[in-house]
N, C-alpha and C positions, 0 to 999 in steps of 0.2 A: 156583235156577232162574230163567230169564228171565221177568220179568213181561210178560204180554201186554196190549196196549192195543187197543181196538176203534177202527178208523178206517173211516169210511163209504166204501163202494164207490160212487163216483160214476159211474153209467153215463150221466149227462148230460154229454157230453164238452164240453171247452172252457170249463168254468166253474170258477172258484175258489169252489166252493159251500161251504155251511156243513156242518160235521160234526155229526151228530145225537147222538152220545153216545160215551162212553168207558167201558171196564170193565176190571177186573182179570181175568186169565185163570186157567186151571187150572194149579196149581203142578206138576202131574205132567208137563207137557210141557217138554222140554228144548230144543226148537228152535221156530223160527217155524212156525206152522201157519196155514192160510188156509181160510176157509169162504166160502160164497156166500149167506148169508141176505140178505133184502131190506134188513135194517137195517145191514149192513156186513160187513167182513172183519176177520180177526184177524191182527195181526203182533206179534212179540215186542218188548219194550221195547228190547232190544239192537239189533234191526234198525231200529227207529224212530230210535234215537240215531245209528246209522250213516247213515241216510237224511238226518237233520237235518244232520249234519256235511257230507255230500256236497252237500246243497242249498245250504248257506251258501257252500261252496267254489265251486259253480256261479255263484251270484250275484256273488261278489267278482270272479272271473275274467272273467265276461261284462261286468261294468261296466268293468273295466280294458281289455278288448278293445274295447268300444264307444267308450271315450274316445279310443283311438288312431286310430280312423277315424270320429270324429264327423262325420256328413254335413253339418251346418250350420256347422261351423267348419273341419275339416281337409279333407275330401274336396271341399268347395265351392271351396277354395283350389287344390287340385290341378286341378280341372276348369277353373277360371278361367284357368289357364295354357294350356289346350288350346283354349278357345273363348270367344268373347264372346257366343255365342247365349244370350240370357236364357231362352228356352224350354227349352233343355237344362239350364241351371243350375237352373231352377225345378222340374224333374222330380226332382231328387236326393232332397230331403226326402220328398216324397210316395211315391216308390218305397221308401224305407227304412221309413217308418211304415206305409203302406198295404199293403205286402207281407205284414206280419204279420197285419193285420186281414182282408184280402180272402178267403183260402181257407177260413175257418172253417166257414161254412155248407155249402160244397160238400163238405168233407171229413168233417164230423162224423158223417154217417150211416155212412160207410165205417169210421171208427175205432170206432164203437159196436159193430161186429160182432166185434171182437177182444177176447178175454178178457184179454190182456196188451198194453197200449198201448205198452210199451217198444219193441216191434218197429217200430212206426211212427216212434218217436223216432229209433231207430238208422238207419232209412232216410233220414229228414230230415237227420240228422247227416252221412251219407255224401254226400248231394247238396250240402249246404252247404260241406263241406270241399273237395269237388272244384271247385266254382265259386270258392271262396276262392283255391285254388291257381292257377286260371286267371288270376284278377286279378293275383296276385303276378307270375307269369311274363310277362304282357302288360305290366305297368307297368315291369318290369325290362328287357325286351328290345325292346319295340316303340318305335320313335322317331317314326313318322309319326303326327301328331295325329289324322287321320281314322280310321286303323285302330285306334288306341288307344281312341277314342270308340266305335267299332263293336264292340269287344270288351268295353269297360267296362260299358256300359249293359245289355246282355243278361245278362252274368254277374252283375252287382249285383242285377238284378231277380230272377233265379232264386235267388240267395243270400237275398234278403229273403223271398221266398215260402216257401222251405224253412224259414225261421225260423217262419213262421206254421204250417206243417205240424207242426213240432216243438212249438209252443206248446200245441197241443191235448192230446197225451198227457202233456206235462209237468205241466199242471194236474191231470190225472187221477191221475198218480203221487203228487203232493203230497197230494191228497185221500185216497188209499189208505194212505199210509205215515206221514204226520205227524199225530199226535193234535191235536185242536182246541186244547187248552190250551197247545200249543207254538207255534201258528201266529204269534202276535204276536211272540214272540222271534225266530222264524225270519226273518220279513221285516224286522224291525228290524236283525238282524245282517247280512242280505244288503245292506241299504242302508248300514250303517255300514262294513263291511269293503270293500264296493264303492266307497264314497266315498273311503276312504283310499287304495285302490289307484288310483282315478281321479286323485287328486292326483299320484301317482307317474307315471301315464300322461301327464299334461299336461307334466311335465318331460321325459319320454322323447320326446314329440313335438318339443319344442324341440331336444333333442340330435340326434334322428334327422334332422330337416330340414337340419341342418348337416353331417351325416356323409357324405352323398353328393350328387352333382349331381342336378338334376331330370331325369327323373321317378323315378330310382332311390331318392331319399330317401323319396318317398311309398310306393314298393314295399316299403321296409324297414318302414314303419309297418304296412302291410297284412300283411306276413309276421309281424311280432310279434303283431298282432291275431289272425291265424289260429292261431298257436301257443297263445295264451291262450284263445281261443274254443274251440279243439279240446279243450284240457284241461278247460274248463268243461263241454262236452258229454259228455266221457267220464265226468265225475263223476256225471252223471245216468244215462248209459247202463249203469253198473254197479250202480245202485240195485236192491235186491231188491223186485220188484213181485209181490204175490200176484195170482192170477187173479181176475177180477171178472165180474160179470154182463155178458151180451151182449144186444144187441137186434137184431132183423132190420132190414135196410136200409129206410129210408123214402125214397120217390121224391123227388128234388129238387124237382120241380114242386109236390108237396104241401107241402113245407116252405116254399117261397116263397109259396104261396097262403095258408097259415096265418099266415106272418109279416106279409103285407100286411093280413090281416084283423085281427090284433092291433094293428097300427099304427093302423088306422082306429078301432077300438073302445076301446082303452085310452088315455085322454087323457094320463095321467102318462107313459106309455111314449112316446107321440107327442111330447110336449113335450120329454122328455129327448133323444130321437133328433134332433129339430130343433135344440135348443140346442147339443148337443155337436157336431153336424155343423158348425154355424156357428163354434164355437170351433176345431175342427180346420181348417176352411177358413182362419181367420185366421192359423193357424200357418204357412201357406204363405209368409208374409213372413220367416220366420226365416232361411233361407239368404241372403236379400238384405241382412240386417244385415251379414254378412261381406263381401258384394259391395260394399256401401256403404263399409265400412271400407277396403277395398283400393282401389276406384276413386275415391271422392270424398274420403276423408280421408287417402289416401296411406300407408296402413299397409303396412309391409314384411312379408316372409314370416316373419321370425323372431317377429313379433307373434302368430302363430297359437297358439303354445304358451302365451303369456301370456293371450290371450283365453280359451283353454281352461281355464287354471288358475283364473281368476276365476270362470268359469261353474261349474266343478266344485266349487270351494270353497263357493260360495253354495248349491249343491244339497246339499252335505254338511251345512251349517249349518241349513238350513230343513226337512229331511226330518222330523225329530221334531216341531218346532212345527206343521207342517201336519197331521201325524197326530194330534196332540193336539187341534187345532181341529176335525178331522173328528169326533172322539169327543165334543167338548164343544159345538161350534156346529152340527154336522151337515154332511152331504155337500152339500146344496143350497147352504148358506152358503159353503162353501169353493169350490164350483164358480163361484159368483158372484164371489167374491174373485179367482179366477183370471181371470175376464173383465175385472175392473178392472185387474189387474196387466198383462195383455196390452194393454189400452187405453193405459195409461201408457207401456208400452214402445214402442208404435206412435207415440205423441205425441213421445217422446224422439227416436226415429229421424227423424221429420219435422223436429224442431228441429235436429238435427245436419245434416241435408241443407240446411236453410236457411242454416246458418252456414258450411257447408263451402267453397263457392266452388270453386276449382280444386284444393283440397287442399294448397296451399302456405302457408296461414296457420298461425300458431303461437299457443300460449297461454304467454306469457312464454318460458321456455327450453324448453317442452315442445312436441312436434309435435302437429298437429291430431288425429291418430288416438287420442291418449290419452283424448279424450272418449268414445271407444267403450267404454272399460272399464266405466263405469257401466251402459251398455246391456247388455253381456254379463252383468254381475252381476245386473241385473234379470231377464234371461232365466233365469239359473240359479236365482233365488229363486222365480220363478213356475212354471217348468216342472213341478216335482214335484206341485204342487197339483192340476193337472188329472188327472194319472195316479192319484194317491191317491184323489181324490174321485170321479172318473168311473166307474171300475170298481165301486167300492163302491155308488155310487148306482144303477147298473144292477142290481146284485144285489138291492138293497133293494126296488126297485119290481117285480122279477120274481117271479111266483108260483112256488113250489117245483116244482109239477108240470110247469110249462112253461119252467123256467129255461133249459134247453139251447137251446130255440128262441128265446126272448127274447134271450139273449146272442149266439148264433150269427148270428141275423138282423141284430141291431144292429151287431155287429162287421163283418160283411160289407158292410152299408150304409155304415158309416164308411170301410171300405177303398175303396169306389167314390168316396166324397166326397173322400177324401184324394188319390186318383189324379187326379181332376178338378182338384184345386187346383194340380196341376202346370202348368196353363195360365196360372198367374200370371206366368210368364216372358214370355208373349205380351203381357200387360198392360204389363210393363216396357218391352218393345220399342215398344209403341204410345204409351204415355202417361208412361213414366218410373217411377222408384222411388217417387215421391210417391203415385202412384195405388194401388200395391199396399199401401203403408203405410196410406193413408186408408181403403181398402176393408176392410183387416183391422180397423181401429178400429171401423168401422161394424158389422161382423159381431160383434165382441165386445160392443158396446153392445146389439145386438138379442138376442144369446145371454143376456146378463144378465137381461133382462126375461122371456124365455121360461123360463129356469130358475126364476124367481120364481113361475111358474104351476103348478109341480109341487106337489101337495098333500101333506098329512100331515107327520109328524115325521121327515123324512129329512135 
């Protein structure tokens, strides 16, 4: 008979929260059963294994999908052919990242009312696939740059926000269906398989860009990304989710009031929010590394796939070492290391700008843009650190009874900060790329010191 395992029913939505315990179930039950005690829900070992496999499949396919339309390498190149407006180019990364963070506080109360959160995930999946399809059709058939921009930005924004809507129930489903002792293997396998498929994706980008004329070559990449992303979402949508506890709706005004109160009274939480906000602001420079490679270093379009390959390969190589450092050195240490890494990346970008001139110079037999490869490699090496340490550090300093509010308020705050960072394009128009890179370095330096003010063994 299937062995049952206890998985905590996390009614605090949007949190990759800790699971409180596991237990063997009654051997008399032949199928999955679910209960709603405050301590957790019961699922069979068979269904947990099925959910584990589907979850790994989701991670691998989504990483592959995201590689094909990486906003800081692929889509920024697509938009660079449509417009030279830096304010528009600077919005791309913030929309991609901020769209996931922004809706969490606003939606968490609504999601908490539902015993099965998979219903919300399926709704988000439908919205995301519909806007994805609109992007494909527009990029394939629309030729006028203005109209293509007018379709692209609203559709991409809705697509990103729907990802945030789906992220809340996704974490809830993981908490319900995956036992705590399997979680480390789960996320390690998601990263490993996703990294391998990401390498394949970078090669597919190179092939796809040569397969059709612009902009249909990018439409192909978005289509392939939609197919892989759709399959990834289906893998979650078919997971068996037991019903869980529900909570009555909490007025948004009350959530916001309590969030600001916690921010004022909890020094560690305040320092974390400020430091990570500065770190996220500094990452507004990322899309302009590609802009610099194209405009200043003379990189051709076929270099996009090679830049992506270097970035993806470095991410694959450093995921485990960063995770090991989180466990041994701590989350605060890794967050500060990420600040140093981004500081070095900004300095390297400034150095390349200083050397670039008009983009016609060469390094022996190599063109100037080859110097951008170390920059993208450094970005790939540093980028996982902030994600691995940031989420874990937030969970570590959040008290269990208020974790949903701590996480939801912080993530929504970060979403607003990330969207505001889209104004970096205006700085480029006014003061040049050097100003954005220098400000990013200053933000990283300040974040390093504020992270150091967080107390305790974190």
